[in-house]
C-alpha positions in Angstrom: 19.5 0.8 4.6 15.6 2.2 4.6 13.7 1.2 7.5 10.4 0.0 6.5 9.4 -1.9 9.7 10.0 1.0 11.8 8.4 3.1 9.4 5.2 1.0 9.9 5.4 0.7 13.7 5.6 4.2 13.6 2.5 4.8 11.6 0.9 2.2 13.9 2.1 4.4 17.4 0.4 7.6 15.9 -2.7 6.3 14.8 -3.4 4.8 18.2 -2.5 8.3 19.9 -5.1 10.4 18.2 -8.2 10.6 20.1 -10.1 10.9 16.9 -9.5 7.2 15.7 -11.0 3.8 16.5 -8.2 0.9 15.6 -10.0 -1.9 14.1 -7.1 -4.8 13.5 -3.1 -3.7 14.1 -0.7 -6.6 13.4 2.9 -6.2 12.6 5.5 -9.3 12.1 9.0 -8.7 11.6 10.6 -10.2 8.3 12.6 -13.2 8.3 16.0 -11.7 7.3 17.7 -10.8 3.7 19.0 -14.7 3.3 15.5 -16.2 3.9 14.2 -13.7 1.1 17.1 -14.1 -1.3 16.7 -17.8 -0.9 13.0 -17.8 -1.5 13.3 -15.6 -4.6 16.2 -18.4 -5.5 13.7 -21.0 -5.2 11.4 -19.4 -7.6 13.9 -18.4 -10.1 12.8 -15.1 -9.8 15.4 -11.4 -10.1 14.2 -9.0 -7.6 15.7 -5.3 -7.3 17.1 -4.6 -4.0 14.9 -2.4 -2.3 11.7 -5.2 -2.6 14.5 -7.5 -1.3 15.1 -5.3 1.7 11.4 -4.3 2.4 10.5 -8.4 2.4 13.7 -8.9 4.9 12.3 -6.2 7.2 8.6 -7.0 6.9 6.8 -10.2 6.8 3.2 -9.1 7.2 1.0 -5.9 8.5 -2.6 -5.4 8.8 -3.8 -2.1 10.3 -7.3 -0.7 10.2 -8.8 2.5 11.5 -12.1 4.6 11.4 -13.0 7.8 12.2 -15.0 7.9 15.7 -18.8 9.1 14.8 -18.6 12.2 17.0 -15.2 13.2 15.3 -16.7 13.0 12.2 -19.4 15.5 13.3 -17.1 17.6 15.3 -14.5 18.3 12.6 -16.8 18.7 9.7 -15.7 15.3 8.1 -19.6 14.1 7.1 -18.7 15.0 3.5 -15.8 13.8 3.3 -14.2 10.1 2.2 -11.2 10.1 4.6 -13.1 8.3 7.4 -11.3 5.3 6.9 -7.7 3.8 6.6 -5.9 0.6 5.9 -2.4 -0.5 5.4 -2.1 -4.2 4.5 1.1 -6.1 3.4 0.9 -9.6 2.7 3.8 -12.4 3.3 5.9 -13.2 0.1 4.9 -16.6 0.3 1.2 -15.6 0.0 2.1 -13.4 -2.9 4.3 -15.8 -4.7 1.7 -18.7 -4.2 -0.2 -20.4 -7.5 -3.7 -18.8 -8.2 -3.2 -15.4 -5.9 -5.9 -13.4 -5.8 -4.7 -10.7 -7.5 -3.4 -12.3 -10.6 -6.7 -13.7 -10.8 -8.2 -10.2 -11.3 -4.9 -8.7 -13.4 -5.6 -11.6 -15.9 -9.3 -10.9 -15.7 -8.5 -7.2 -16.5 -6.4 -8.0 -19.1 -9.1 -10.8 -21.2 -11.5 -7.9 -20.7 -9.6 -5.1 -22.3 -8.0 -7.5 -25.0 -4.4 -6.9 -23.5 -1.8 -9.7 -23.7 1.1 -8.4 -21.1 1.7 -11.9 -19.8 2.9 -10.4 -16.3 2.5 -11.1 -12.9 1.4 -8.3 -10.1 3.6 -8.2 -6.8 1.8 -6.0 -4.2 3.6 -4.2 -1.6 0.6 -2.7 -0.2 -3.3 -3.6 -0.5 -5.3 -0.7 0.6 -8.7 -0.8 -1.4 -10.7 -4.2 -1.1 -13.8 -3.1 -2.4 -11.7 -2.2 -5.8 -8.7 -4.4 -5.6 -6.4 -1.4 -5.4 -2.6 -1.5 -4.2 0.8 -0.6 -5.0 2.8 -3.0 -6.5 5.7 -4.4 -9.0 5.1 -6.0 -11.9 7.1 -9.3 -12.6 7.5 -10.7 -16.7 9.7 -13.5 -17.3 10.3 -14.0 -13.9 12.1 -10.5 -13.5 10.3 -7.9 -11.1 10.9 -5.0 -12.7 12.3 -1.4 -10.4 9.3 0.7 -10.7 6.2 1.0 -8.7 2.4 0.8 -10.0 -1.1 1.9 -8.9 -3.3 -0.9 -9.7 -7.2 -1.5 -9.4 -9.7 -3.4 -11.4 -11.4 -0.3 -12.8 -8.5 1.7 -13.9 -6.1 -1.1 -14.5 -2.0 -0.8 -13.9 -0.6 2.8 -13.7 3.1 3.5 -13.6 4.0 5.8 -10.4 6.7 7.8 -10.3 8.1 7.8 -6.6 10.9 4.7 -5.0 9.7 2.3 -2.5 11.7 4.4 0.0 9.3 7.7 -0.7 6.3 5.5 -0.9 7.0 4.4 3.1 7.7 7.9 3.7 4.2 9.1 2.4 2.6 6.2 4.0 3.8 7.3 7.5 2.9 10.8 6.5 -1.2 10.0 5.5 -1.3 7.1 7.8 -3.1 4.7 5.3 -6.2 7.2 5.0 -8.3 6.4 2.2 -7.7 7.8 -0.9 -3.9 9.2 -0.5 -2.6 7.1 -3.1 -4.9 8.4 -5.8 -3.2 11.3 -4.7 -0.2 9.8 -6.3 -1.8 10.1 -9.4 -1.5 13.5 -11.2 -4.9 15.4 -11.8 -6.7 14.0 -8.8 -6.7 17.3 -7.0 -9.9 16.2 -4.8 -8.0 13.3 -3.5 -5.0 15.9 -2.5 -7.3 18.4 -1.3 -9.5 16.0 0.9 -6.3 13.6 2.3 -4.1 16.6 3.3 -7.1 18.2 4.9 -7.8 15.3 7.0 -4.3 14.7 8.3 -4.4 18.4 9.4 -7.6 18.0 11.1 -6.7 14.8 12.8 -2.9 14.7 13.3 -2.2 18.9 13.1 0.0 18.1 10.7 0.9 19.6 7.2 1.9 17.5 4.0 3.6 19.3 1.2 5.2 18.1 -2.1 
């Protein structure tokens, strides 16, 4: 079983250890266990993949935000880089399934503007860019959460990702939530790949491959 909670905690620990970063927010709450999550989903009449159940069982809520210190922006040559902030945000399952949840209001508006009639609900995993309503999520149709992950923002819409939930969190640990790293998961975004991997090398002296 993948250790979702331990992965987020490890990301937090290494962020705190960097002399180049200022931590603005760091709250992580352990999940309430499989029985609670299974009962909650049952009460919602919802069928969910096992990895989502295990994830919610392990992590109830997490909010980590950081920024690069001004002196480090200059000394590391990051003046022109988009990679000077980072965010990890995991909301509680109760909020995600609440009527009128903000993300689905945005998703419904996107469908209306683009004349879509998908009739689905988005189930966010990591909400990382408030300015663009950007998140990694599942899609739920007819009370069934599909097995695959998606990238969503209010400009590009819903884009499928070829990555498992476990693999997503392994990459999240590597990138520590730096701005733009999820864009690197989308094919053709070479700018994001180059800037985010360069940033991790400068800040943590780590090389990301694959």
